[in-house]
Phi, psi and omega in degrees: 000137178291158173274110190261102179251017182296323181192161172278006174276353185272001184297149175258144176301138176290166179300320179293323177294318178299321179296319178296322178295316182295329184268359187292132170289139185228165175199189181273108185290331178298330174273002181074025189247015178265110185295328180288320176294313181301319181295319179294316180299315180294320180295312182294320177300315180295319180301319184262010174073030180247167185279329187206165179222164180219120179282126183237160184291334184202167175295323177300315179297316180298316178297314184290327174296316180299314179301315181295321182287332182271343190232176171229164179305135181092352177284174182237140175250133180253129180203174175289154182296339178258010187300143179301321182297336180267317188271328195232019181238032170063026182071021185299325180301320180278314187287319186273321186250352179067028182258148169270168184232134172252124186261132177257145178267095185264185176263098183050046175095354185247122180248179187246167176297323179297320178297320178297312182301319180290334184277342185292128178284154174290113184293345179271356181261112186289352178287338188249148171293156178279120176293126189232330190214140172244138180239128176250132178249119183224117000283165180273116181299306181294340177276008180075035180076028181291149185253136175284151171273127185299322180296324177297320179294322176300323176294322177295321177298320178298319177296320177297316180299320182294333184248008177072031180258156172266157181233123181243140176259119166274092184269050183305318180228043183296328179290330172295319178296315182293331178294340181258314188274347175082355176280146182268177183297324180298317179295320182285332179285332189303317184286349191254145172285331179208160179209140171253127185244115184275138178253346189258010176255251185301333183277346168082013174283155184285334187208143159115149170222156177244126175265129182235153179176199179288165178301316182295319180296313182292328176299315177293320179298323179296323178294318179294318178302318179297318180298325181276000181081020184266006176285116181257154184270259182281066187277000180300334176300322179280319180297326179298325177295320177296318178295320177298318180299319178296326181283326194236345190246005180281313186296333183277356179302330178300328178296317178299318182294319180296321180290325175295320177296324177297318176297315179303312182296317185286328186269340187300327184265005183287145184302327183278353188257121175287311177195162169245125179303144181308127183269120178248332183226241187247012181250131179239116179249118182256124176261121183275154178292161179306136181095346177259136179247150179297319182301315180294319180295318180296323178296317179293321178296319179299323177297337178263013178066035175236126180254131175222184183231151178281131182241007182159174183304327181231029182233134179240133178249138171231143182230124177276155185197183190290347176267002178250115179257186182298320181297317179295322178299315180293325177294321178296318178297317179299321179296315178300315182297327183285338185241347188249000000 
């Protein structure tokens, strides 16, 4: 089997997780009758200090539902230029919600309150869309798994309040961030009006994210989910995997981070490598020297039974996860050394 470092979404459910899924009590979630889904939604909302939650098929769906519930057609969403909602969600912000996007040039995905304040359009000027929503992605995928500073986010919330904007957290890898900065879910949930929390990345569940917010917000979000075809029936089988992940897969995130740091250390000095973006969590982004292409490097790695992903013309991304152990990490390093 190849060593698959393309993403932490490639994980397989563990035997214990599969057992929990098989034993999950289920019902029709569209009718609100799936006890396993309800338990997960209530748990996640409580963890992040919100009134209610909504189980969604993916982080993209949760983010796009949040954008739709917070905005109207013709409004504007403010985010970093590398944000997942802009680059990797199929143009959903524009296609699904009819919103334009204003891109900020942040520091590896992280922008400031001053940048937000400067980006807000004059609501009295009809030439401009109405700035309505700010989105923070933690950790930042394009930033190489970079972690936001909570105090900085609190400043962004203050800027949003001053200008009447909502603030949404794309918490694709928020548990990876918390494993490093020591802040808990309650602290991270506080600055945001809504948050999408992914279960299928670092936590290793096969499917799903939970969107959390106020009762009124989740009521609207549930309507949007139905409109998008995201109402699932006996979804407790999937929700049980998420609950199992919360119980058993959080503490081990430090292992993924340590292996990512090992990759950073080993690859930084290779002749073909210009630099490795600073590794803070489980994402390793390698920038190749001039004349080297990501496509060629990925082909050579595949020949060595190592899978990675293209992150730009000369950038390769690798992501550690629960299916990558120390031996696999060392094999990946050996493959890089043999070709780079």
